[in-house]
N, C-alpha and C positions, 0 to 999 in steps of 0.2 A: 259500521263498515267501514271505517278509516281505519280502527285498530287490526281490522283482517289483511288491510291493503299495506299497512307500515311495515311488514315484514317484508313484500315483494319491491316495496319503494326503496328499501334499501340494499336490497339486493342487487336492481339494476345500476342503484346511486356508485354505490362501490364498484360496479363491474365498469361503469364508465370511468369511475376515476382512476381504476387500475390499467386501463386502453388507454387515457391520457399520459401515463408516465411510460418516459423514455425507454427503459430499463429496471429492471430492479438488481442488487445487489444484496449478500451477505457481508456483515461488518460483525468481527469474529476477533475478541479480544482477551482469549484464555491468557494465563500464565501460568507456567513451573517453575519460575524462578525470580527472577527480579520483575518486580511489580511497578509499573510507572505511574506516578501520583497525576500524569496528564493524559489517561487512559481516557477521565470522562472527559476532559474536556477536545479531548478528539473527536469523539462518537459527539459530542454538540457542536462540531466542526461542520463533520459529515452530512450529519442531518440539515445542517442548514445548509451545505452544497446539495443536498436533494432537495429541497423547496428553493433553491435559485434556477439548478437546473431541470428540473421536472426527471428526477428520476426516485425510484423507493429504497430503502433502506431496512433490511433487518437486524438490529445489533444482536448476539450472542454469544454466552461465554461457555456455552453446555456443548461439548465437541461430538453429541449426540446426531448433529445438525446433519452430519457429515455422513450420509448415506443418498445413496441413487437418486431414492424417490427427491428429498426435501432439495439436495443441490441441481434438481432439474429446476428448479423454482427461478435461479441467478445466472445473471449475465456474464458476474465476477464475482472472485468472492475477498476482501479486502483482511489480509493480518497485520491489526494496528497494534504496535507494542508487545506483540505477542513475545511469550520466551519457553523457552526449555522443551520436555517430549512433552506436546499437547495433544496429539492422535495417536490409538492404538490401532493396530496394523488392520482390521478391517477399516476404520476411517481412513487412515492411507489410501488403499486399495482404494476406494471411493472417491477421494480428491484427485487421485490421478486419472482413473477413469473420467472423472468430470474435465479434468483440463485437454485431455485426449481427443473429446468430443467435439472441441473449439472453443470451449469458455476462456475467462480470463482471469488473473490474481494480477493484486496488487498489495506489494509491500511496503511497510511503512515502519522506520527507523529500528527498532528490536526484533521487525519480523527477520533478521538477520543474524537476532541471537535466538534462532529458534530450531530444534530438530535435527541437532547434529549428526546423528544415527543413521540418517534418511537420506542416503544419497542422492535420489530421484529430487527432493524437496530443493537438497543443496544445489542443485542445477537450474531448478525451476529461477529462486531465489537469486543466483551468481554470483553472491559471494557471503561468507560466514564472519559473523563478527570476532576479531582478535581481542584487543582493547581500547580506549580513550584515554586522551590526555583532559588535565580540569577544562570546564566549559569555556568558550573564550570567544572573541568576536574575531574573526575575520571573513577574508574575500573569497567569494563563489565566482566561479568564470564558468559562463555558460557555453558548451563546446556544439549543442544542434538546436538552433532554435525552430527547426524546424515542425518539432515534438510540440504537440498540441499542451498549451498552456504554459508553453517558453516562449510564446511571441511574444509576451508582456513585460520578460524579463528584460533588464539592461546586460549586456556582454557580463559585466562584472560586476557585484551586488556585495556590500558588508552587510554581514547577516553573525548572528550569534545562537550557538546550537551546541549541541555534545556531539563531535567530531569522532564519530567513528572510525575506527582503523581496520580492516578487512583482512582475512588471512588470502596468503597467496602459496601453490597458485590459485588462481582463480577459478569456482565452481566450474563455469561455462567458458568457451573461447569464443562468442559469437556476441558476447553483449556490447551492446550500443550506448556507449558513454554520453550521458548529458549533460550532467554539470560536475564539474573539480572542483577541488579544495584548494585555495594555494597556499602551499606549507611554510613560505616566506612571510604570510602575513599574521602567525600566530607562531606562539611556541609550543609545538607539538609535542617535547619530551618536560612534561610534566604528568604528576599523578603516574601512571604505569605508560604512558605513551613513550613510542619510539618513532612514528611518522612513518608513510610509504613512500615516499622517493618524490621520481619527477612527476610521477600521477596518481595521483589521489582522488577515486571517484569518489561521488557523494550521489550520484543518482544513473541509473540506466533501464533499460528493455530489450528483450529480446522476443522473438516467437521460441517457443519450445514445446516439443512433443504435441503437437497439434495444437495449441491452443498459444497464450498470450502471457508473459510477466511483464509487469512493473515494478522496478524498486526505488525508493528514496533513504536515505539516511538521515535526511531533516524529520524533525517532529518529537524532539526529547521535551523541550520548554511547551509548557501548557499555552500560552500564551501566542505563540503562531501559529495554532487553529484558528484563531479569530484576526490572522495577517493576511490581508488579499495576495500580494504575490505567492504566499504558500499557496494558499486556497487555489490560486489557479493551476499551479503546479501540478498539487493533489489531482483537481479534476479532470487536467489533462491527462493523466495515466488514470484514473478511473473510466475515462470516457475511451480511451484508447482502446483500454483491457477489455471492456464492457463489448466494446462493438467494433473493434478492429479499424475505427476510421479515426480520420484526423492526420495523418502521414501525410506530407506533401510529396 
């Protein structure tokens, strides 16, 4: 008798678990260019966030998931250190439709080094990667502490990462800048860096084409995915993108 009831019990437990989750996100890590060794640490960090904040996450590197039926399961899609041309035309169309339906996007670090020939994506992510100097320690300045996750950040924070410089003009003109980088606190003219001038954005968000988009340029170094300050910042972006909540 128990063996007959077991499948039914598993279905009931699974359904109850699914209902208990706040929301579900797709974590996408496909690369068609540089492959960050920190991707696996990023996946582990986001899975830990899911456990801590009671949401569920599906990790995929196969772009076939970008279809109407599969995307309908998710409140937001996270591009974690993606690079290059990762979606074909049909997959791009499905993702555009998904965002237009009111869903969310989260871009982490080299998500800005992705899909340069897809103008719609360029506006979604907000800026494209240009180059970066050698990895260094520098000061970050928080411009908007009202965004979820940044209420715990100090106004000024010492941080070590790979400091992306972004192409100008920006792809979108409505970006709300959350964090900037103080170029006086490090040497931007190393490696191939040139600096960006008075304003060097490192994180931003905006409403776009019916949906929501959040981006952070932090996240190159694997150990940041176990740093609580970064995890607070990242979850704030995921929470807002998935729910539209959290803005004061």
